[in-house]
Backbone as CSV, one residue per row, in Angstrom:
resi,resn,N_x,N_y,N_z,CA_x,CA_y,CA_z,C_x,C_y,C_z
1,MET,0.819,-1.191,0.000,0.000,0.000,0.000,0.867,1.261,0.000
2,TYR,1.719,1.404,1.016,2.642,2.537,1.072,4.055,1.998,0.885
3,THR,4.727,2.464,-0.155,6.086,2.002,-0.419,7.127,3.100,-0.235
4,ARG,6.710,4.358,-0.403,7.622,5.498,-0.278,6.943,6.558,0.581
5,ILE,7.483,6.762,1.778,6.888,7.681,2.744,7.742,8.942,2.816
6,LEU,7.160,10.070,2.436,7.865,11.349,2.456,7.627,12.043,3.794
7,VAL,8.730,12.442,4.443,8.657,13.123,5.734,9.389,14.461,5.618
8,PRO,8.653,15.554,5.430,9.295,16.872,5.391,9.731,17.285,6.797
9,LEU,10.944,17.780,6.910,11.483,18.210,8.200,12.046,19.615,8.068
10,ASP,11.860,20.415,9.109,12.416,21.767,9.098,13.497,21.960,10.156
11,GLY,13.875,20.879,10.829,14.917,20.965,11.840,14.399,21.140,13.251
12,SER,13.107,21.318,13.409,12.548,21.524,14.746,12.170,20.197,15.393
13,PRO,12.222,20.138,16.732,11.767,18.928,17.429,10.296,18.620,17.144
14,ILE,9.494,19.647,16.965,8.074,19.426,16.664,7.931,18.710,15.329
15,ALA,8.631,19.172,14.309,8.544,18.520,12.994,9.009,17.074,13.081
16,GLU,10.008,16.813,13.925,10.538,15.452,14.057,9.559,14.489,14.722
17,GLN,8.516,15.002,15.355,7.523,14.110,15.948,6.825,13.270,14.882
18,ALA,6.818,13.722,13.659,6.235,12.939,12.564,7.054,11.681,12.292
19,LEU,8.327,11.686,12.673,9.197,10.536,12.406,8.728,9.263,13.097
20,VAL,8.201,9.387,14.289,7.736,8.209,15.029,6.648,7.498,14.228
21,HIS,5.687,8.265,13.754,4.577,7.693,12.989,5.050,7.165,11.637
22,ALA,5.905,7.930,10.986,6.415,7.502,9.681,7.235,6.222,9.809
23,ALA,8.051,6.125,10.851,8.869,4.920,11.056,7.992,3.707,11.333
24,GLN,6.922,3.894,12.095,5.995,2.785,12.345,5.334,2.335,11.046
25,MET,4.931,3.289,10.227,4.333,2.945,8.935,5.341,2.214,8.054
26,ALA,6.585,2.691,8.070,7.624,2.054,7.257,7.834,0.608,7.680
27,GLU,7.780,0.360,8.979,7.943,-1.010,9.468,6.762,-1.882,9.036
28,ILE,5.565,-1.389,9.205,4.364,-2.161,8.865,4.309,-2.480,7.374
29,PHE,4.620,-1.486,6.543,4.479,-1.650,5.096,5.791,-1.975,4.387
30,ASP,6.872,-2.163,5.148,8.192,-2.388,4.572,8.497,-1.307,3.533
31,ALA,8.290,-0.070,3.940,8.418,1.076,3.042,9.734,1.815,3.271
32,GLU,10.099,2.583,2.277,11.275,3.446,2.352,10.850,4.805,2.893
33,LEU,11.659,5.364,3.787,11.433,6.714,4.291,12.268,7.691,3.480
34,ILE,11.659,8.792,3.113,12.373,9.848,2.399,12.275,11.107,3.247
35,LEU,13.406,11.563,3.747,13.459,12.769,4.565,13.776,13.946,3.659
36,LEU,12.926,14.949,3.681,13.069,16.105,2.793,13.185,17.378,3.615
37,ARG,14.150,18.193,3.249,14.271,19.512,3.873,14.360,20.558,2.778
38,ALA,13.520,21.574,2.908,13.560,22.698,1.976,14.499,23.753,2.545
39,ALA,15.456,24.167,1.748,16.388,25.222,2.141,16.144,26.394,1.207
40,PHE,15.951,27.572,1.767,15.602,28.697,0.910,15.958,30.009,1.586
41,LEU,16.500,30.920,0.815,16.734,32.297,1.243,16.111,33.207,0.194
42,ALA,15.391,34.197,0.637,14.814,35.155,-0.306,15.942,35.951,-0.961
43,GLN,15.777,36.261,-2.223,16.775,37.050,-2.937,16.752,38.491,-2.453
44,VAL,17.933,39.049,-2.297,18.079,40.447,-1.919,18.863,41.118,-3.040
45,PRO,18.301,42.179,-3.640,19.005,42.845,-4.739,20.413,43.282,-4.332
46,ASP,21.346,43.116,-5.252,22.733,43.547,-5.072,23.449,42.865,-3.904
47,LEU,23.006,41.685,-3.537,23.662,40.957,-2.456,23.900,39.529,-2.918
48,ASP,25.156,39.105,-2.854,25.510,37.747,-3.258,25.304,36.808,-2.077
49,LEU,24.334,35.930,-2.218,24.010,34.995,-1.146,24.538,33.596,-1.421
50,SER,25.458,33.465,-2.373,25.921,32.133,-2.755,26.594,31.399,-1.591
51,GLU,27.383,32.099,-0.780,28.024,31.442,0.359,26.991,31.065,1.415
52,ALA,26.050,31.950,1.674,24.987,31.638,2.638,24.170,30.447,2.151
53,ARG,23.918,30.400,0.863,23.169,29.276,0.298,23.951,27.974,0.476
54,ARG,25.250,28.014,0.169,26.081,26.822,0.303,26.071,26.319,1.745
55,VAL,26.210,27.230,2.698,26.217,26.858,4.114,24.860,26.288,4.521
56,LEU,23.780,26.911,4.095,22.441,26.439,4.453,22.173,25.049,3.891
57,VAL,22.573,24.817,2.655,22.386,23.492,2.057,23.231,22.456,2.794
58,GLN,24.488,22.797,3.115,25.359,21.856,3.837,24.798,21.532,5.214
59,GLU,24.333,22.545,5.931,23.736,22.311,7.252,22.488,21.435,7.137
60,SER,21.698,21.659,6.104,20.491,20.849,5.884,20.857,19.404,5.590
61,GLU,21.875,19.204,4.754,22.324,17.839,4.443,22.855,17.140,5.689
62,ASP,23.643,17.855,6.493,24.187,17.274,7.725,23.064,16.881,8.682
63,TYR,22.087,17.758,8.822,20.949,17.478,9.699,20.208,16.222,9.240
64,LEU,19.874,16.152,7.963,19.146,14.985,7.457,19.980,13.715,7.572
65,ASP,21.284,13.813,7.330,22.155,12.637,7.474,22.130,12.102,8.905
66,ASN,22.126,13.005,9.890,22.071,12.576,11.292,20.747,11.891,11.615
67,VAL,19.649,12.458,11.139,18.339,11.844,11.374,18.275,10.487,10.677
68,ALA,18.758,10.424,9.444,18.740,9.168,8.683,19.574,8.097,9.378
69,ARG,20.712,8.475,9.921,21.579,7.522,10.624,20.831,6.896,11.802
70,ARG,20.099,7.706,12.554,19.318,7.175,13.687,18.276,6.174,13.205
71,LEU,17.580,6.511,12.130,16.537,5.622,11.607,17.137,4.339,11.033
72,ARG,18.257,4.457,10.349,18.918,3.261,9.798,19.391,2.342,10.916
73,GLY,19.746,2.936,12.049,20.145,2.148,13.208,19.021,1.263,13.728
74,HIS,17.804,1.593,13.360,16.630,0.788,13.730,16.142,-0.044,12.553
75,GLY,16.999,-0.188,11.546,16.674,-1.059,10.423,15.807,-0.452,9.340
76,ARG,15.650,0.858,9.319,14.818,1.496,8.298,15.633,1.813,7.048
77,ARG,14.972,1.713,5.908,15.565,2.175,4.650,15.228,3.658,4.525
78,VAL,16.268,4.476,4.365,16.077,5.926,4.387,16.900,6.574,3.286
79,GLN,16.296,7.532,2.614,17.065,8.410,1.741,16.769,9.847,2.147
80,THR,17.674,10.740,1.802,17.521,12.148,2.169,17.551,13.010,0.918
81,GLU,16.911,14.146,1.024,16.859,15.073,-0.110,16.745,16.497,0.423
82,VAL,17.620,17.372,-0.059,17.524,18.800,0.228,17.137,19.478,-1.075
83,ARG,16.103,20.290,-1.023,15.639,21.029,-2.197,15.767,22.521,-1.930
84,TRP,16.299,23.247,-2.906,16.418,24.696,-2.793,15.123,25.295,-3.306
85,SER,14.191,25.490,-2.394,12.867,25.966,-2.771,12.092,26.313,-1.515
86,GLU,11.033,27.063,-1.691,10.078,27.313,-0.603,9.490,25.970,-0.194
87,ALA,9.146,25.804,1.072,8.780,24.494,1.623,7.618,23.822,0.902
88,THR,6.513,24.522,0.722,5.352,23.894,0.087,5.688,23.421,-1.317
89,GLU,6.361,24.250,-2.073,6.746,23.882,-3.445,7.695,22.692,-3.442
90,ALA,8.659,22.695,-2.529,9.617,21.584,-2.457,8.910,20.269,-2.157
91,ILE,7.994,20.295,-1.208,7.288,19.075,-0.801,6.410,18.557,-1.928
92,THR,5.586,19.421,-2.490,4.644,18.963,-3.515,5.361,18.538,-4.791
93,ALA,6.355,19.296,-5.214,7.077,18.944,-6.443,7.820,17.621,-6.276
94,TYR,8.471,17.436,-5.137,9.199,16.189,-4.907,8.235,15.011,-4.852
95,ALA,7.138,15.178,-4.147,6.165,14.089,-4.007,5.642,13.628,-5.360
96,VAL,5.362,14.563,-6.237,4.858,14.214,-7.569,5.967,13.588,-8.410
97,ALA,7.129,14.226,-8.446,8.226,13.751,-9.300,8.720,12.367,-8.887
98,GLN,8.687,12.077,-7.601,9.232,10.814,-7.099,8.156,9.795,-6.747
99,ALA,6.921,10.085,-7.074,5.800,9.155,-6.871,5.758,8.590,-5.452
100,VAL,5.751,9.496,-4.472,5.644,9.031,-3.095,4.236,8.507,-2.839
101,SER,4.110,7.630,-1.864,2.829,6.998,-1.550,2.016,7.796,-0.543
102,VAL,2.719,8.458,0.375,2.061,9.196,1.452,3.042,10.233,1.989
103,VAL,2.500,11.346,2.479,3.298,12.377,3.133,2.913,12.366,4.608
104,VAL,3.915,12.307,5.483,3.681,12.337,6.929,4.429,13.547,7.469
105,MET,3.689,14.491,8.060,4.336,15.704,8.545,3.629,16.261,9.772
106,ALA,4.389,16.986,10.579,3.837,17.660,11.750,3.105,18.919,11.298
107,THR,2.194,19.372,12.144,1.408,20.550,11.785,2.021,21.858,12.242
108,HIS,3.065,21.817,13.051,3.745,23.040,13.467,5.236,22.777,13.547
109,GLY,5.987,23.798,13.205,7.438,23.720,13.258,7.975,25.125,13.134
110,HIS,9.133,25.251,12.532,9.646,26.594,12.299,10.491,26.602,11.043
111,SER,10.627,27.775,10.474,11.546,27.952,9.356,11.811,29.438,9.224
112,GLY,12.870,29.783,8.538,13.161,31.185,8.311,13.703,31.881,9.546
113,PHE,13.522,33.194,9.583,14.111,34.002,10.643,13.300,33.979,11.933
114,GLU,12.012,33.731,11.843,11.143,33.744,13.008,10.378,32.434,13.067
115,GLN,9.622,32.257,14.128,8.728,31.102,14.178,7.742,31.253,13.025
116,TRP,7.589,30.199,12.248,6.691,30.197,11.105,5.844,28.952,11.241
117,PRO,4.542,29.078,11.273,3.734,27.883,11.529,3.822,26.862,10.404
118,MET,4.416,25.703,10.718,4.448,24.608,9.760,3.018,24.223,9.418
119,GLY,2.083,24.581,10.312,0.679,24.289,10.066,0.185,24.904,8.776
120,SER,0.606,26.124,8.461,0.165,26.736,7.211,0.786,26.014,6.020
121,ILE,2.003,25.553,6.163,2.638,24.760,5.110,1.910,23.435,4.977
122,ALA,1.616,22.805,6.111,0.898,21.528,6.087,-0.454,21.680,5.409
123,GLU,-1.139,22.770,5.689,-2.448,22.991,5.066,-2.313,23.137,3.554
124,LYS,-1.321,23.884,3.109,-1.105,24.044,1.665,-0.756,22.713,1.010
125,VAL,0.082,21.922,1.673,0.443,20.604,1.142,-0.799,19.730,1.056
126,LEU,-1.581,19.707,2.114,-2.796,18.894,2.154,-3.729,19.241,1.000
127,ARG,-3.887,20.521,0.721,-4.806,20.963,-0.332,-4.295,20.667,-1.743
128,SER,-2.991,20.529,-1.890,-2.443,20.386,-3.243,-2.027,18.965,-3.613
129,MET,-2.040,18.041,-2.656,-1.545,16.687,-2.928,-2.647,15.758,-3.422
130,GLN,-2.251,14.827,-4.273,-3.158,13.792,-4.756,-2.960,12.483,-4.003
131,VAL,-1.942,12.426,-3.152,-1.696,11.230,-2.333,-2.120,11.548,-0.900
132,PRO,-2.309,10.528,-0.068,-2.685,10.780,1.321,-1.626,11.609,2.056
133,VAL,-2.111,12.462,2.942,-1.247,13.276,3.795,-1.673,13.026,5.238
134,LEU,-0.747,12.535,6.050,-1.012,12.302,7.465,-0.395,13.455,8.244
135,LEU,-1.255,14.235,8.917,-0.787,15.371,9.701,-0.731,14.974,11.169
136,ILE,0.425,15.209,11.781,0.661,14.841,13.169,0.622,16.098,14.026
137,ARG,-0.247,16.098,15.010,-0.273,17.206,15.962,0.835,16.991,16.976
138,PRO,1.575,18.044,17.297,2.657,17.881,18.272,2.098,17.603,19.657
139,SER,2.862,16.825,20.410,2.417,16.512,21.778,3.028,17.489,22.759
């Protein structure tokens, strides 16, 4: 039923609460977990953000690698993906392009310079996806 489970993460402990549910689903369905992080900086005229972008992508890759290592330690098949895009676009585009079976994500997290409700991202993802989306409320 579910063979590829997409788990968007923003680096927050709240977003990581979706991992428990996704890992359980992966065990039940013998599915692969795909950890996705969107890395994005708004363009600022006359400012070269290439170094900031490189650092943000590297930090995102390191973060996902650490999470993946923990999951692999429990016998899960995991791949990671960092996309340079706004979160909703990154999640929906990846899900369609890679034919994921289900998206499992928390409803609140953070991104950017301030607290940003992952809930609004989750709502946009829910409205735009053709596959099931499991939204996890933080405990």
